[in-house]
C-alpha positions as CSV (number, residue, x, y, z in Angstrom):
1,M,-0.2,-0.3,0.0
2,D,1.2,3.4,-1.0
3,T,1.3,6.5,1.3
4,I,1.1,10.4,0.0
5,V,2.7,12.7,1.9
6,V,2.7,16.3,1.0
7,L,6.2,18.4,2.3
8,Q,6.0,22.2,2.5
9,E,9.2,24.0,2.4
10,E,10.4,26.7,4.9
11,G,9.3,30.1,4.0
12,D,7.0,29.2,1.5
13,A,3.4,29.7,1.1
14,S,3.3,29.8,4.7
15,T,4.5,33.9,5.1
16,S,2.7,36.6,2.9
17,A,4.3,39.9,2.5
18,S,1.7,41.6,4.3
19,A,1.9,39.6,7.3
20,L,5.5,40.9,7.7
21,D,6.8,44.1,8.8
22,P,8.0,46.2,6.0
23,E,11.5,45.9,7.8
24,D,11.7,42.8,7.1
25,A,10.1,42.8,3.8
26,P,12.4,42.1,1.3
27,S,14.0,44.7,-1.2
28,T,12.7,45.8,-4.2
29,S,15.7,48.0,-5.3
30,S,15.9,48.5,-9.2
31,T,19.1,47.5,-9.4
32,S,20.1,44.2,-10.5
33,P,23.0,42.1,-8.2
34,P,26.4,41.9,-9.3
35,D,27.4,39.0,-11.5
36,S,29.4,37.6,-8.8
37,E,26.5,37.1,-6.7
38,R,24.2,36.6,-10.1
39,K,26.9,33.3,-10.7
40,Q,27.0,32.2,-7.2
41,N,22.8,32.2,-7.3
42,M,22.4,30.4,-10.8
43,S,25.2,28.0,-9.0
44,E,23.1,27.5,-6.2
45,L,19.9,26.7,-8.9
46,L,21.6,24.3,-10.3
47,R,22.5,22.3,-7.4
48,L,19.4,22.2,-6.0
49,K,17.8,20.9,-9.0
50,R,20.4,18.4,-9.0
51,M,19.5,17.4,-5.7
52,S,16.2,17.3,-6.7
53,A,16.6,15.3,-9.5
54,C,15.5,11.3,-9.9
55,K,18.7,9.1,-9.5
56,V,17.4,7.3,-12.0
57,C,16.8,8.8,-14.9
58,H,18.0,11.9,-14.1
59,K,15.2,14.0,-15.9
60,S,12.0,14.2,-13.4
61,K,12.1,15.3,-10.2
62,A,12.4,13.0,-7.6
63,S,9.1,12.0,-5.3
64,V,8.8,8.3,-4.5
65,V,10.4,7.9,-0.7
66,F,11.7,4.1,-0.3
67,L,11.1,2.6,3.0
68,P,12.6,1.4,5.4
69,C,15.6,3.3,4.3
70,G,14.0,6.4,3.6
71,H,15.6,7.9,0.7
72,L,14.0,10.3,-1.5
73,A,16.1,9.6,-4.9
74,S,13.4,8.5,-7.7
75,C,10.6,9.5,-9.0
76,A,7.1,7.4,-10.3
77,S,8.5,6.3,-13.2
78,C,11.8,5.2,-12.5
79,S,10.5,3.5,-8.6
80,K,8.3,0.7,-10.2
81,E,11.3,-1.1,-11.9
82,L,13.4,-0.3,-9.0
83,R,13.9,-3.2,-6.2
84,N,16.7,-1.9,-4.0
85,C,16.9,1.9,-3.7
86,P,19.7,3.2,-5.6
87,L,21.9,5.3,-2.8
88,C,22.3,2.7,-0.3
89,Q,21.2,-0.6,-2.3
90,M,18.7,-1.0,0.7
91,I,16.0,-3.9,-0.4
92,V,12.9,-1.8,-1.3
93,K,9.9,-3.1,0.9
94,E,7.1,0.0,0.2
95,T,7.6,3.5,-1.3
96,V,5.8,6.4,-0.7
97,Q,4.4,9.4,-3.0
98,S,5.5,12.6,-2.1
99,F,4.9,15.8,-2.9
100,I,6.7,19.0,-2.4
101,V,4.9,22.4,-2.3
């Protein structure tokens, strides 16, 4: 039996800009960040995309948690073919479909 889990990233939609103090609100200056900061941001974005990618096909986002190891490592279509976790090789006894919002 599969279980569905919904995860919410910290700082996401749980706080709106109107609920923040004006001092805490993000700056809306019209200047763009320096090139070094932009490169660092792009590097971080690529790192996060690689972390969230399916470890099997590398095309879809990982959305299936393998039990008992608990690794979030595969997309739904790849997980159907796996008997072992692609990260630790532990035998998969159950899977949990997760949704990161």
